[in-house]
C-alpha angles and dihedrals in degrees: 000000000000115000105235117195123204119203127193113237087226091067118093115261091236092056091046093052092043090056091044097050093040091053095239135119121238112254117249091248089064093059114101095013120137120265114272135200117243109276104184137047089244091058092047093051096050110140145170088227095110091058092045092050089050096051114019095078090066095051111090139186113245121211122188129186140175132180117234122194115222116218120261114268106261092211089071087078088066111088091207091055092049093047093048100042101024122218099296090163094290091126094053118084107252124226125225125188115220115200138193131195132202145122137267142190128229106229101169133042091231091066107272111155126188119209139150119288091226090060094062101023111137092001119137096189125044129183132174129207125203125217089253090061096257113142128200135180117238138202123213109245099176139000122197112186090180091069097022089238131130134183122219129194116214114223114238094001121147139157094017122164107242129192118244117243108238132212104273090185089070095053115115134199108266096033114140114246141176125217114210123188148102107281116194089349093283093130136266110337133182123207129180134216144120137273101270099185142348136222095024111176134174090056093133097234114116119312138262086056137144105177130208109229120212139174092215104121111266119178137171106299093037089090109122093019127126131272102203132194126217091269090060096253127134109245095171147001112240109236116151145019136201106232141150094193104036093254133093118293094174094266111107132154133215131191107241118250090239090068092041090056091056092054094043093050091050090053092048090053090057095250118147092206131040115261110215135160117282117223101186100212139091118235134203133199116267106241125215092247094052091045091052091050090052092051095249118147093221138017097256118138144053127269118220104236099177139353126218113235112251091005124130093263091050093047090050090056100250114158138200111277093026111138116222110210105170145006116218089342096309114118117239114200099190142005092272092055090047091050091053095046093046094044092054094055114106118259116250096034135090129256119211112219121199104219133186111214124170092342092307126107116226136170117236120192113215123193115238108226134140122261111268123241096224094181136014116279092225096190117213128188107215108221106153119110103278140106088268095060110133097032123125106210130197134192107254120245135150090267093051092044090052093051093048094042093241117158097209123070097184116135118272144093123297133197107244099173138005115208112235112252093011126134090256091053093050091048091052108252113155139203108270096032111138112220105217105170143001116208089342096309116120115239113218101163140024090246091055089050094049092049093047091054096051093073115086112243134188087223139004124224109196124186118195137171116226124175089346095307124111116222129182120202131181121217131183117254 
């Protein structure tokens, strides 16, 4: 069991840190005493250096790069332009290297590194650099946009010293923490602060999140770095800041270690996608009016808006208008908090949901199993001349819907990727759009869609579903 130490805010900071670093608890007589100046050399020289020495070696800088070809200069087709300016390389497609910079954390001695997905997104080459100037190439084992996490594998790495992932469920507001990363590319930097808040949602980074908030300075480049407790364990991966200037304003957010563990274990198992429990229901925020009508003292909970037939929620007996208040005894204030708590439960077990139904509180056990892939994905890259050119389409199933964070699991074809700069991207199609019909014909499979787009048309009428709303647009052929 972890030894948790509680310090009175009335105690001097020096005494608090002395007890913390010495591994002792302040005696009861010290509680409530007035603040005191340091009296000994030991108190004056108190430092976080032991924690930094234990952890900083496993925090790395992550560098990503990709080469982009610029289009050929169209003026080179003009003879006058060529005669006046000469060739000068204008007619040859130019290459531009796009780079990204962030941080990462070694979590396994064999060379597994966790970082943010947005740090390496779209990158074809990834390297990491240690604080001692060692550099290693890395391959991307797994990317999980839902949590904004990614797992790298260092080439040729062995016998590394990883950081242990701590129990983020035991973190409390006021706990001392260190943030380690590479802000603005200046090199490894350590900042200190406290846990300012827990279970922050609506941050706008990924989904199924319940962020740890800290006032330890986090800046651009810290993304993917470690939020460390005073025992030298990673309790979170720094991922976002609230800022009006681009710098730290003392409001930073970290993905809890409980979610990190789910992604790391998926990578260790050899999976290319994260396997997490499937709930099989759509939730809505509990409004103040509804909460008042139900006799609740505050609008905290999630309302079941719809239930998927034969899904885990349906089999557990959950109904529309049920209000979910807690998961395994932990309160969940909104659908995002529920999504995080449910997603971090282990597969194969059972989650106990506290539910309010008809003014009565009941406990509903829900089986924790992955979303089924009820039919093959059959991916197709649409390349024929149409407004959908550049889209990679998949057959929709519960598993695909779960990965793309789509509420519906009805049959159809879904947009899995949109190629940058493609016709589909310029038109405005997005990842997660469900393609329902082309020129009035329903699209049930990717093969049907591919065949329908190969015929030349004077115009294209495309019906999609986005965020639960159906929209029909007409494009020229």
